[in-house]
C-alpha positions in Angstrom: -217.1 -54.5 2.2 -215.2 -57.4 4.2 -211.5 -57.5 3.8 -211.6 -61.1 2.6 -214.1 -60.3 0.0 -211.8 -57.6 -1.5 -208.8 -60.0 -1.3 -210.9 -62.6 -3.3 -212.0 -59.9 -5.9 -208.2 -58.7 -6.5 -207.3 -62.4 -6.9 -210.0 -63.1 -9.5 -208.7 -59.6 -11.2 -205.2 -61.0 -11.5 -206.2 -64.6 -12.7 -208.6 -63.1 -15.4 -205.7 -60.8 -16.7 -203.3 -63.7 -16.8 -205.7 -65.9 -18.3 -206.4 -63.7 -21.1 -202.8 -62.5 -21.5 -201.6 -66.2 -22.1 -204.2 -67.1 -24.3 -204.1 -63.9 -26.4 -200.5 -64.4 -26.8 -200.7 -68.0 -27.7 -203.8 -67.2 -30.2 -201.8 -64.3 -31.9 -199.1 -66.6 -32.8 -201.8 -68.9 -34.5 -200.5 -71.6 -32.0 -202.8 -74.5 -30.5 -202.3 -75.2 -27.1 -200.7 -78.5 -28.6 -198.1 -76.5 -30.3 -197.2 -74.3 -27.1 -197.3 -77.6 -25.1 -194.6 -79.1 -27.4 -192.6 -76.0 -27.4 -192.5 -75.6 -23.8 -192.8 -79.1 -22.8 -195.7 -78.3 -20.4 -198.8 -80.7 -20.7 -201.6 -79.3 -23.1 -203.8 -80.1 -20.2 -201.8 -77.8 -17.6 -201.9 -74.9 -20.2 -205.6 -75.4 -20.4 -205.9 -75.3 -16.5 -203.9 -72.1 -16.6 -205.7 -70.4 -19.4 -208.9 -71.2 -17.6 -207.9 -69.9 -14.2 -208.0 -73.3 -12.6 -204.3 -73.3 -11.7 -201.7 -70.8 -10.9 -198.3 -71.1 -12.5 -195.2 -72.3 -10.6 -191.9 -70.4 -11.4 -190.6 -73.3 -13.4 -193.9 -73.5 -15.4 -194.1 -69.8 -16.0 -190.6 -69.8 -17.4 -191.0 -72.6 -19.6 -193.8 -71.0 -21.1 -192.4 -67.7 -21.5 -189.5 -69.0 -23.0 -191.2 -70.8 -25.7 -193.0 -67.6 -26.5 -189.9 -65.9 -26.6 -191.0 -63.2 -24.2 -189.9 -61.9 -20.9 -191.6 -64.0 -17.9 -193.3 -60.8 -16.7 -194.8 -59.9 -20.1 -196.6 -63.3 -19.8 -197.5 -63.6 -15.9 -197.7 -60.8 -13.4 -195.4 -61.3 -10.6 -198.2 -61.6 -8.1 -199.6 -64.6 -10.1 -196.4 -66.9 -10.2 -196.2 -69.5 -7.1 -192.5 -69.6 -6.0 -191.3 -73.3 -5.3 
């Protein structure tokens, strides 16, 4: 298999893990995206983009979301997923 294809497959696996983790944590608390948005000060549309894998969080955004969820950042987002500004 081509090396570039393997990298893309790995990135998709990371994104799908994060997508399901963020959404699963939010839903386990019975929170809508709007509730998480208000608690984290991250726009609802941005949370939607993260949960659907259309965006990768920057460190500041990941911190805001983890803080609102009262969890360590690494419990919500794998290190490989966070974009350092």
